[in-house]
C-alpha positions in Angstrom: 31.3 7.8 -16.9 27.9 7.5 -18.7 24.5 9.0 -17.8 21.1 7.9 -18.9 18.4 10.6 -18.8 14.7 10.2 -19.7 11.3 8.8 -18.8 11.0 5.7 -20.9 9.1 2.8 -19.3 9.2 -0.7 -20.8 5.6 -1.0 -21.7 3.6 -0.8 -25.0 1.8 2.4 -23.9 5.1 4.2 -23.3 6.6 3.1 -26.6 3.6 3.6 -28.9 1.4 6.3 -27.3 3.6 8.5 -25.1 6.8 8.4 -27.3 8.9 8.2 -24.1 12.6 7.9 -24.6 16.0 8.1 -22.9 19.3 9.6 -24.0 22.7 8.2 -23.1 25.3 10.8 -22.5 29.0 9.8 -22.9 30.5 12.9 -21.3 32.3 12.4 -18.0 31.9 16.0 -16.9 28.2 16.2 -17.7 27.5 12.8 -16.3 29.3 13.8 -13.1 27.2 16.9 -12.8 24.0 14.9 -13.3 25.1 12.5 -10.5 25.6 15.5 -8.2 22.2 16.8 -9.0 20.7 13.4 -8.4 22.5 13.1 -5.0 21.2 16.6 -4.0 17.7 15.5 -4.9 18.1 12.3 -2.9 19.0 14.3 0.2 15.7 16.1 0.0 13.6 12.9 -0.6 11.7 10.9 2.0 11.6 7.1 1.9 8.1 5.6 1.8 8.1 2.4 3.7 5.3 -0.2 3.5 4.2 0.9 7.0 3.9 4.6 6.1 2.2 3.7 2.8 -0.4 1.6 4.6 -1.0 4.4 7.1 -1.9 7.0 4.5 -5.1 9.0 5.2 -8.3 7.6 3.8 -8.8 10.5 1.5 -5.5 9.6 -0.2 -6.4 5.9 -0.5 -9.7 6.9 -2.2 -8.0 8.5 -5.1 -6.2 5.3 -6.2 -9.2 3.5 -7.8 -10.5 6.8 -9.2 -7.1 7.5 -10.9 -7.0 3.9 -12.2 -10.2 4.6 -14.2 -8.5 7.5 -16.0 -5.2 5.7 -16.5 -6.0 4.7 -20.2 -6.1 8.4 -21.1 -3.4 9.8 -18.9 
């Protein structure tokens, strides 16, 4: 079993500016533990459907264009 852990996104910003990366772990015991942690996190998560996303409060929707202005420096 193999595990991949990290935050790398496949875009120029992530590679050149943020120095994001992942690590591959070839250890079945450790990979199994990471899978268990992921499954525990998944149980605590909430699915966001298109319907619930569209029904967000107006004050949440207002932040999207504002955040987009700052995205080049975030």
